[in-house]
C-alpha positions, -999 to +999 in steps of 0.1 A: -205-350+737-193-316+728-175-295+753-181-258+747-153-233+751-152-203+774-129-173+775-105-168+804-085-136+811-052-135+829-037-102+837-010-083+857-006-045+862+021-022+874+029+015+877+060+022+855+080+053+865+083+065+829+062+086+806+034+069+786+049+077+752+082+061+762+066+030+777+043+025+747+071+030+722+091+003+739+062-021+738+052-014+702+087-016+688+092-053+681+127-049+666+144-030+694+121-023+724+098-054+729+127-080+728+143-062+758+113-066+781+106-102+774+112-127+803+134-157+797+104-179+789+103-161+755+129-167+728+137-163+691+114-133+685+114-128+647+096-099+630+081-113+598+065-081+586+065-045+598+083-040+631+065-012+649+028-012+659-001-022+637+005-045+608+035-061+624+036-099+623+059-117+648+069-153+655+084-164+688+089-194+710+077-198+745+089-224+770+061-239+789+068-267+814+101-274+797+086-276+762+091-250+735+061-239+714+062-216+685+036-189+681+028-164+654+008-132+661-004-102+642-003-068+659-031-043+659-036-009+677-072-003+685-061+028+703-026+039+691-005+051+719-027+034+745-037-001+735-017-026+715-030-061+708-012-093+698-036-119+682-023-154+680-027-167+644-034-203+657-069-217+657-074-210+695-066-173+689-052-162+722-053-124+724-028-105+745-034-068+752-010-042+764-028-011+779-008+020+788-027+046+808-014+077+825-003+071+861-012+094+890+021+113+886+028+130+852+059+109+846+042+076+856+023+050+834-002+024+845+005-007+824-016-038+822-008-070+802-037-093+798-043-124+778-077-139+768-076-176+762-102-202+750-106-228+777-129-258+779-160-258+800-165-281+830-138-296+852-111-296+825-117-259+820-113-252+857-079-269+855-069-251+823-078-217+839-058-225+870-028-237+851-028-208+826-031-183+855-003-199+875+019-200+844+012-166+828+007-142+857+043-145+870+056-141+835+037-109+831+048-096+865+084-102+853+077-086+820+064-055+838+095-054+860+117-056+829+097-028+812+102-006+843+139-013+842+143-006+805+119+024+804+138+042+832+173+033+819+193+053+793+175+054+759+200+033+741+205+008+769 
């Protein structure tokens, strides 16, 4: 009996009180910017190739339920300056997208972090979707809080 996989999206959004260019440059800079916005669940971010934007390859660890897992991802920019995508290089290929749009005020940015995961169909899939959402959404909310703090702080901070 084969269980087909489905896609599930988890996301969180926030208005960041900083200009879009500043916010996007923090997210897309995996050497200096991105490490400063990561919540404590992420550790050991290593840039294997590149470092800023498209073509960058990263490796990092994420603590999930007390267990550390290592992930590798390649970065693409389908819309440079607006959309940055991290594609997990594992077989399940989770895709995390950072979208930075203008906010209502000129100095604001509307930022969304979303991850699309493969989940099983049926009852197990329902559990996987619930668990993934419960786990990831609060992490993204914290990451957006960190982004707001770093983006509004002094440039070298």
